[in-house]
N, C-alpha and C positions, 0 to 999 in steps of 0.2 A: 900238657894233656892233649890230646888231639880232638878234633871236632867230631861228634857220634855218626855223624852221616856222610856218605861220599857225595861227590858232585854229581855221579851218576843217579844217585838215589833222590837228590833234591831237583836233577832235571825230571825225573818220574813224578815227583810231587806236583811239581810245576805243570807238567803237560796234565794230570788229573784236574787241576785246578782251572784250567783254559778250557776243559770241558764243561766244568761248571759255569765258568763266564758265558759260554756260547749258549748254554741252557738258558740262564737267567736272561740274557740278552735278547734270545727270542722270546719268552715269555713276556719281557718288557715291551718288545717290539708288538706282539699281539694285544697286549691290553692297551697299549698306545693307540693302535689302529681301531679298536672297539670303542675308544673314546673312555675307558675305565681308567682307574687309578693305577699307572704303571711304576709309580716311583718307588716301591718298596722293591721289585725286583730290578730296577736299574741301580739303586743303590746296594743291593746285593750283588750284582755283578760286577760293581765298582769295587767292593771289598775283597772278593775272591780274585778279581785282576790285580789288586794291590798284594795279597799274598803270595799270587803267582809272581810277581816281580820281586817281591823280598827273596823267595825261595832262589829265584836264578841269580840274584845279586849274592845271596850268601854262598851260592855253589860256585859261582866264579870268583870268589875273591877269598873266602874263609876255608869252606870245605875241600879237604884234599882230592886229587884226582887219582884214581886206582889205575895204574896202567896194566894194559894187556900183557903178560908175558909172552914174550917172542916165540920160545921153543918150548916143547912140552919136558917136563922134567921126568927124571929117570922114575921117580916115584909114580907119576902117573902111568907111564909106560908099563910100569910093572904091576900096579895095582889095578887098573881100569882098561887099558887095553886088552888084557886077556879076555875079557867078556864083551867089552862096546868096541873093541877095535880100534887103531891108530886114529883113525877118522872120526871116531864116535857114533858109527853107524848100526852099532849091535850086530856087529859080523866079526867079532874075535875069534880066536880059536876055540875058547870054551863056549861061544855062544849056542852052537849047534847042539850041545849037549845040556843045556838049561831048560826047563818049563816052570813057568814061561822065559821066552827069550829076552834078551835085554833088548830096551829100546833103541829108537834110532835117535840119540842125542842132539843131533842138527835140527831134527825137527820138533823134538820135545823141550828142550831148553828155552826158545823164545815163549812157548804158552806158560811160563811160570816165573814166579818172583824168585831173585837172587835168594830170599831168605828160605823160601821152599825149598830149594835147591840145595842149600846148608844143611837145613833138617834132614832131607833125605840122604845125603852123603854121610853126615854124621851119625844118624839111628839106623840106618839102612832102611829097607822096604819089607815090611812083613808079607810072607807068602811068596816071595821071589829069592833069587841067590845072593841078593843084593847085600853087603855086610855092612856093618857099623863102622866106618872108619873113624868116629869119634871115640869108640870105646878104647879102654886102657888096655893095653898090650902087657900082660903079666909078667912077661921076660924083662922088659925094660921098664914099667911102672909109668908110661907115657902112652899118649893115645896114639892108635896107628898113624893117623894123620894129624898134624898139628892143625889148629883153628887157621892160622895163615895159609898151611898147605892146601887146606879144603877151600878156601877162598880163592887162592890162586888158580885151581882146578876148575872152579866156576867161573872164572874170568876167562880161561882158556875155553872153556865150553861155550861162552858166549860168543867170542872171538870166530870158533868154529863156525858156528849157527849164522854169523854174518857172512860167511864164505870167505873170511881171512883165512890164509895158508899159514899155519904155524911153523 
């Protein structure tokens, strides 16, 4: 059995917890400066900091690191590039015939969680030409793209949005 969350996911959790540490730390400092009881906020900041450390320890010892694929797969080129273009900018050959036009994924991907992207790739986007790649293909009885392929597409798009050349 593999660990249910990746290193990247645990890093994001630790980052969110770090924001909580800063928030409670600032509140504790303000209460301390006003000579009020600050211990509750300080204890909360300490507990959240401990949880962030635990998340990072698990992330770098137990959780798997999901590598970014170095080159796009043929499936990505055949399925995605026709609308979104090779670089994911929404400038593929079919993009100009679609209403609404495909989004620039290099700008759009960093604004959303990986789970949201998986959902949209799997179920499609209503009101657009984005198909549901997780639907069962009647001719094969399998999804059009497996879950592993859909996750690899997300990792590829994340690499594109970071400016890495696949």
